[in-house]
Every structure is written in C-alpha cells, then in structure tokens.
RODO-2510 file (C-alpha; in nm, 4 decimals, decimal comma):
residues 134
     n   res          X          Y          Z
     1     n    -5,0168     2,9707    -2,1967
     2     n    -5,0343     2,8351    -1,8432
     3     q    -4,7164     2,6351    -1,8967
     4     y    -4,5495     2,9457    -2,0382
     5     e    -4,6447     3,1422    -1,7238
     6     i    -4,5030     2,8704    -1,4991
     7     f    -4,1819     2,8655    -1,7034
     8     k    -4,1603     3,2453    -1,6940
     9     n    -4,2182     3,2546    -1,3166
    10     d    -3,9526     2,9894    -1,2567
    11     i    -3,7006     3,1818    -1,4647
    12     e    -3,7825     3,5050    -1,2808
    13     n    -3,7428     3,3280    -0,9453
    14     f    -3,4140     3,1779    -1,0609
    15     q    -3,2858     3,5198    -1,1701
    16     d    -3,3983     3,6729    -0,8422
    17     i    -3,2047     3,4132    -0,6411
    18     l    -2,8941     3,4646    -0,8553
    19     n    -2,9163     3,8426    -0,8133
    20     k    -2,9445     3,8084    -0,4364
    21     l    -2,6430     3,5767    -0,4308
    22     k    -2,4491     3,8210    -0,6468
    23     h    -2,5422     4,1027    -0,4094
    24     m    -2,4021     3,9001    -0,1173
    25     k    -2,0612     3,8914    -0,2905
    26     i    -1,9851     3,5301    -0,2048
    27     d    -1,6130     3,4617    -0,1928
    28     t    -1,4308     3,1510    -0,3148
    29     n    -1,4243     2,9810     0,0264
    30     e    -1,7970     3,0284     0,0748
    31     l    -1,8627     2,8938    -0,2732
    32     i    -1,6567     2,5806    -0,2070
    33     c    -1,8445     2,5164     0,1178
    34     l    -2,1790     2,5772    -0,0519
    35     k    -2,0971     2,3369    -0,3332
    36     n    -2,0145     2,0660    -0,0798
    37     f    -2,3213     2,1502     0,1258
    38     v    -2,5390     2,0943    -0,1821
    39     l    -2,3420     1,8000    -0,3212
    40     f    -2,3521     1,5924    -0,0023
    41     k    -2,7273     1,6071     0,0446
    42     t    -2,8891     1,2804     0,1534
    43     y    -3,2565     1,3678     0,1192
    44     l    -3,4881     1,3235    -0,1774
    45     n    -3,6959     1,5913    -0,3447
    46     n    -3,7010     1,8556    -0,0740
    47     c    -3,8434     1,6100     0,1755
    48     q    -3,6262     1,6028     0,4846
    49     t    -3,7772     1,2756     0,6023
    50     i    -3,7139     1,0526     0,3010
    51     i    -3,3530     0,9421     0,2707
    52     n    -3,2377     0,8603    -0,0799
    53     p    -3,2301     0,4776    -0,1030
    54     q    -2,9798     0,4876    -0,3914
    55     l    -2,7000     0,6164    -0,1686
    56     n    -2,4535     0,3493    -0,0592
    57     d    -2,2950     0,5226     0,2393
    58     i    -2,5544     0,7585     0,3806
    59     h    -2,3696     0,8129     0,7087
    60     t    -2,0519     0,9320     0,5382
    61     i    -2,2423     1,1542     0,2969
    62     n    -2,4449     1,3011     0,5818
    63     y    -2,1241     1,3571     0,7804
    64     l    -1,9664     1,5412     0,4851
    65     h    -2,2823     1,7510     0,4449
    66     n    -2,2731     1,8453     0,8128
    67     q    -1,8999     1,9212     0,7947
    68     a    -1,9545     2,1520     0,4969
    69     q    -2,2312     2,3271     0,6869
    70     l    -2,0158     2,3618     0,9991
    71     l    -1,7148     2,4820     0,8016
    72     l    -1,9272     2,7401     0,6211
    73     n    -2,0756     2,8653     0,9470
    74     t    -1,7334     2,8875     1,1141
    75     y    -1,5794     3,0644     0,8155
    76     i    -1,8632     3,3168     0,7920
    77     n    -1,8491     3,3922     1,1646
    78     k    -1,4773     3,4691     1,1342
    79     q    -1,4976     3,6495     0,8006
    80     y    -1,8116     3,8543     0,8694
    81     p    -1,8329     3,9012     1,2479
    82     s    -2,0507     4,2116     1,2166
    83     e    -2,3038     4,0409     0,9879
    84     e    -2,4916     3,8184     1,2301
    85     n    -2,7352     3,6790     0,9758
    86     h    -2,4998     3,6325     0,6772
    87     y    -2,4946     3,2529     0,7207
    88     f    -2,8714     3,2326     0,7567
    89     k    -2,9272     3,4472     0,4451
    90     l    -2,6894     3,2327     0,2442
    91     i    -2,8415     2,9003     0,3499
    92     t    -3,1916     3,0365     0,2913
    93     l    -3,0985     3,1521    -0,0580
    94     i    -2,9372     2,8203    -0,1436
    95     s    -3,2436     2,6373    -0,0112
    96     s    -3,4678     2,8518    -0,2291
    97     f    -3,3136     2,6891    -0,5380
    98     r    -3,5351     2,3917    -0,4489
    99     l    -3,8310     2,5948    -0,5691
   100     i    -3,6901     2,5920    -0,9218
   101     s    -3,7877     2,2783    -1,1104
   102     s    -3,5138     2,0575    -1,2506
   103     s    -3,6816     2,0749    -1,5910
   104     i    -3,6236     2,4522    -1,5956
   105     i    -3,2543     2,4044    -1,5163
   106     e    -3,2318     2,1395    -1,7886
   107     e    -3,4001     2,3703    -2,0366
   108     i    -3,1853     2,6744    -1,9571
   109     f    -2,8438     2,5114    -1,9308
   110     f    -2,8484     2,1679    -2,0900
   111     r    -3,1060     2,1436    -2,3699
   112     k    -2,8486     2,1996    -2,6454
   113     t    -2,6212     1,9372    -2,4899
   114     i    -2,8687     1,6617    -2,4041
   115     g    -3,1285     1,7217    -2,6763
   116     d    -3,5044     1,6870    -2,6540
   117     k    -3,5335     1,3170    -2,5732
   118     n    -3,2988     1,2692    -2,2775
   119     h    -3,3297     1,3945    -1,9239
   120     m    -3,0361     1,5168    -1,7205
   121     e    -3,0970     1,2565    -1,4504
   122     q    -3,0610     0,9738    -1,7023
   123     l    -2,7536     1,1381    -1,8558
   124     v    -2,5825     1,1586    -1,5161
   125     k    -2,6725     0,7961    -1,4379
   126     d    -2,5297     0,6852    -1,7727
   127     m    -2,2097     0,8801    -1,7065
   128     f    -2,1679     0,7108    -1,3674
   129     k    -2,2277     0,3690    -1,5233
   130     m    -1,9579     0,4409    -1,7819
   131     v    -1,7108     0,5366    -1,5087
   132     i    -1,7929     0,2311    -1,2977
   133     n    -1,7693    -0,0077    -1,5940
   134     s    -1,4393     0,1286    -1,7242
***
C-alpha cells in the first residue's frame, strides 16, 4: 500500500506539472529550447556539484546547455515582454520534473516497450553501443 501511495503521488505530481505547462501555452520555439536545456545537462541525479563522469566533452555540453538557457531567456523576453516571470516559471516547472522518479516515467511510458526485466537506462546504453559499433 505504501508503494501504491508513492506511485499515486508521483503520478499526481507529474500530471500537475503537465497541466501547469499546458496552461503556460508553450510555443514551438520555447519547446525546442527547453528540450536542449534538458538534453545538455552535465550534472548527475539532481546534484549540481557532481559532474557526470561518463560524459566525454563536458565543456561543450555545458556550453550548449548554457546557450539553450540563454536563447530561451532572450526569446521569452522578446516574446513576452509584459510577463516578467515567464522564464522563471518555465525553468522552475521543468526543474520540478526532477521530483518524479525515473521508474515512474518508465512505468507510464515505456513498460510495454521494454518489458518487466529491462530498465530504460540500460536500453538507452545498448542503443548507443549499437550505433557506435555499426
């Protein structure tokens, strides 16, 4: 029952974040910047002090992350000049996805694809190995 409550709370939090993002009416340009902002993250497990040792070119990845953040901020300031805190709200919402466990995301979106025995992290690693070895 306790695990069910945790699962239920995570799903409710996830839905709440999605509803808030929907309410913000994010446009295509914002979405592209946000995807890059999230993709080019160099830190491990929500800890801003531990840099992921598996990354080969941390400086370039960090630069791309910062560029995505800068581009998003610049775009929002031009697109929404009257909404002073639009950028802050967006970044805060995106950051709140960290509160949702990866196992919940796996369960909701990928369980039918990856099955019960595999984990998404291993699946992604295997996919990268296949690309590198081909």
